[in-house]
Every structure is written in structure tokens, then in C-alpha cells.
C-alpha positions in Angstrom: -1.9 145.4 -120.3 -4.6 146.9 -122.5 -3.9 146.7 -126.2 -5.6 147.9 -129.4 -4.3 146.7 -132.7 -5.9 147.5 -136.0 -3.5 146.8 -138.8 -3.8 146.8 -142.5 -0.7 146.0 -144.5 -0.1 144.9 -148.1 3.0 144.0 -150.1 2.7 142.2 -153.5 0.0 139.5 -153.2 0.3 139.4 -149.3 -2.3 141.4 -147.4 -2.8 141.5 -143.6 -6.0 142.7 -142.1 -6.4 142.5 -138.4 -8.5 144.1 -135.6 -8.2 143.0 -132.0 -8.7 144.8 -128.7 -8.4 143.4 -125.1 -6.7 143.3 -121.9 -4.3 140.5 -121.1 -0.9 139.9 -119.5 0.2 137.9 -122.6 -0.9 137.6 -126.2 -0.1 134.7 -128.4 -0.1 134.7 -132.2 -0.7 131.4 -134.1 -1.4 130.7 -137.7 0.2 129.0 -140.7 3.3 130.0 -142.4 2.8 133.2 -144.5 -0.2 134.3 -142.4 1.5 137.6 -141.1 2.7 136.7 -137.6 6.2 138.2 -138.2 4.7 141.2 -140.1 2.5 142.0 -137.1 5.4 141.6 -134.5 7.5 143.9 -136.7 4.7 146.5 -136.7 4.2 146.3 -133.0 7.9 146.6 -132.4 8.1 149.7 -134.7 10.3 148.0 -137.4 7.5 148.1 -140.0 5.0 150.8 -140.7 1.4 149.7 -141.3 -0.5 151.0 -144.3 -3.6 151.7 -142.3 -4.8 151.4 -138.7 -3.6 152.0 -135.1 -1.4 150.2 -132.6 -1.7 151.3 -128.9 -0.6 149.7 -125.6 -1.9 150.9 -122.3 -3.3 154.0 -124.0 0.2 155.0 -125.6 -0.2 155.1 -129.4 2.8 153.8 -131.3 1.4 153.8 -134.9 -1.7 155.6 -136.2 -1.7 156.3 -139.8 -4.7 158.8 -139.7 -3.1 160.9 -137.0 0.4 160.8 -138.4 1.9 159.1 -135.4 4.8 156.6 -135.7 7.1 156.0 -132.7 
């Protein structure tokens, strides 16, 4: 699976800024409490809209703020 994740999200004092692209069968998210793991999973699942960026899997765009896409 090919993935492209560029996500910017802010709420209060919390800010998430991530950019990762690659091809893999699995992807692991690790980090300390409060680093944005759940926020990112919610954005990938379509439960949370990112403020800026793009989320695409195998060429299918799920969230692209600039293009006005959110599926």
C-alpha cells in the first residue's frame, strides 16, 4: 500500500505537523502521550478534518484541504 500523509492540525495549545510518504503493508505510530497519535488516526479514518495537508492511500485522496476534498 502506498501512502501519503501531510497533516497540519491545531487545537488550543496542541499542534500536529506531520509529513510522511512511503509504501508498506503496515505502518506503526509511536510516541509519547499527547503527541498526536490518536488525532492522526482519527484524521486517516475521516473522523477529524485536518487544518491543512493531504491524506491519500494508493492514490485515492481522502482529505485534501487545498482541493476541497474530504471523504
